[in-house]
N, C-alpha and C positions, 0 to 999 in steps of 0.2 A: 766834401765836407770834412772839416778837421774834427776827428772824433776825440782828440785829446781832452778837450774841456768836458765833453759828454762822459767819457770814460772816467775821468777823474771825479766828476760829481757823483756818479753812480758808486764808485769804489769808496769814496769818503762817506757817503750816506750809509752804505751797507756796513762799513766799519763802525760807524756810530751806532747803528742799530744793533750790531753785535755787542758793543760795549754796554748797551742798555740791558742786555740779558744778564749781566753780572750784578752781584749784590753791591759791589763798590767799583769805582773807576779809578785806575791809577792816575795820579795827578799829571804826569807827563803825557799820558794818552789823551786826557781831556784837553790839555793845552795844545797838543798837536792837532787834534780834531778841530777845535775851535779856530785855530789859525788857518788851517787849510780850507775850512768852509768859508771863512771870511775872504780868502784869496780867490774864491771862484768868481769868475766874471759872469754874473747872471745875465747881463745884457747880451753877451756873446751866446750864452746858452739859449736865450729867448729867440735869437735869430736863427739858431740851428735846429731847434726842436719844434714839433707841432705844439699848438696851444695846450692840448690835453697832456702831452708829455711834460711840457714846462710846468703846468699846474701841479702835476704829480710830484715832480722834483721839488718844487717850492713848498708844497704841503708837507712832504716828508722831511725836508730840511727844517721847517718851522717847528714841527713836532719834535724832532730830534733836539733842537736847540732848547726847547722848553723842558724836555725830560732830562737832558744831560745835566742841567743846573740843579735838579732835584736829587741826583745820585750822590750818595756819600763818597768822599774822596779817600783813597788809600795812598799812603806815602811809602809803603813797603809792599813789594810784589808778593811776598809770601802770605799776605793776609787776604788776597783777592780770591773769591770763590766763583 
Protein backbone atom coordinates (compact mmCIF):
# COMPACT_ATOMS: atom_id res chain seq x y z
CA UNK A 1 0.00 0.00 0.00
CA UNK A 2 1.28 3.43 -0.94
CA UNK A 3 1.02 5.35 2.32
CA UNK A 4 1.96 8.67 0.71
CA UNK A 5 -1.60 9.77 -0.02
CA UNK A 6 -2.82 8.55 3.36
CA UNK A 7 -0.02 10.27 5.26
CA UNK A 8 -0.47 13.49 3.31
CA UNK A 9 -4.22 13.56 3.98
CA UNK A 10 -3.70 13.01 7.72
CA UNK A 11 -0.97 15.66 7.93
CA UNK A 12 -2.97 18.25 5.99
CA UNK A 13 -6.12 17.67 8.03
CA UNK A 14 -4.16 17.83 11.29
CA UNK A 15 -2.46 21.04 10.09
CA UNK A 16 -5.86 22.55 9.32
CA UNK A 17 -7.25 21.51 12.68
CA UNK A 18 -4.31 23.22 14.37
CA UNK A 19 -4.96 26.37 12.34
CA UNK A 20 -8.53 26.35 13.61
CA UNK A 21 -7.27 26.68 17.19
CA UNK A 22 -5.92 30.16 16.43
CA UNK A 23 -8.02 33.31 16.57
CA UNK A 24 -6.94 34.23 13.02
CA UNK A 25 -5.42 32.34 10.09
CA UNK A 26 -2.50 33.72 8.11
CA UNK A 27 -3.69 34.18 4.53
CA UNK A 28 -0.84 32.16 3.01
CA UNK A 29 -1.48 29.28 5.43
CA UNK A 30 -5.12 29.19 4.38
CA UNK A 31 -4.23 29.32 0.68
CA UNK A 32 -1.70 26.50 1.11
CA UNK A 33 -4.12 24.33 3.11
CA UNK A 34 -6.98 24.75 0.65
CA UNK A 35 -4.69 24.04 -2.31
CA UNK A 36 -3.28 20.88 -0.75
CA UNK A 37 -6.68 19.58 0.37
CA UNK A 38 -7.98 20.13 -3.14
CA UNK A 39 -5.04 18.19 -4.59
CA UNK A 40 -5.73 15.08 -2.50
CA UNK A 41 -6.86 12.19 -4.67
CA UNK A 42 -9.92 11.09 -2.76
CA UNK A 43 -10.62 8.19 -5.12
CA UNK A 44 -7.16 6.77 -4.41
CA UNK A 45 -7.74 7.26 -0.70
CA UNK A 46 -11.08 5.48 -0.94
CA UNK A 47 -9.38 2.50 -2.55
CA UNK A 48 -6.69 2.32 0.12
CA UNK A 49 -8.71 2.84 3.30
CA UNK A 50 -11.49 0.95 4.99
CA UNK A 51 -14.94 2.51 4.66
CA UNK A 52 -14.81 3.68 8.28
CA UNK A 53 -11.38 5.31 7.83
CA UNK A 54 -12.42 6.97 4.58
CA UNK A 55 -15.64 8.31 6.13
CA UNK A 56 -13.61 9.73 9.03
CA UNK A 57 -11.20 11.50 6.67
CA UNK A 58 -14.07 12.89 4.59
CA UNK A 59 -15.97 14.10 7.65
CA UNK A 60 -12.90 15.81 9.10
CA UNK A 61 -12.06 17.38 5.74
CA UNK A 62 -15.61 18.71 5.24
CA UNK A 63 -15.74 20.16 8.76
CA UNK A 64 -12.32 21.73 8.29
CA UNK A 65 -13.31 23.34 4.99
CA UNK A 66 -16.46 24.73 6.55
CA UNK A 67 -14.76 26.16 9.63
CA UNK A 68 -11.67 27.55 7.90
CA UNK A 69 -13.91 29.80 5.80
CA UNK A 70 -15.32 31.32 8.98
CA UNK A 71 -11.91 32.21 10.45
CA UNK A 72 -10.71 35.81 10.24
CA UNK A 73 -7.71 36.28 7.95
CA UNK A 74 -4.44 37.83 9.12
CA UNK A 75 -2.09 39.46 6.65
CA UNK A 76 0.72 40.02 9.15
CA UNK A 77 2.19 37.19 11.20
CA UNK A 78 2.70 39.35 14.27
CA UNK A 79 -1.07 39.71 14.76
CA UNK A 80 -1.80 35.98 15.05
CA UNK A 81 -2.47 34.59 18.54
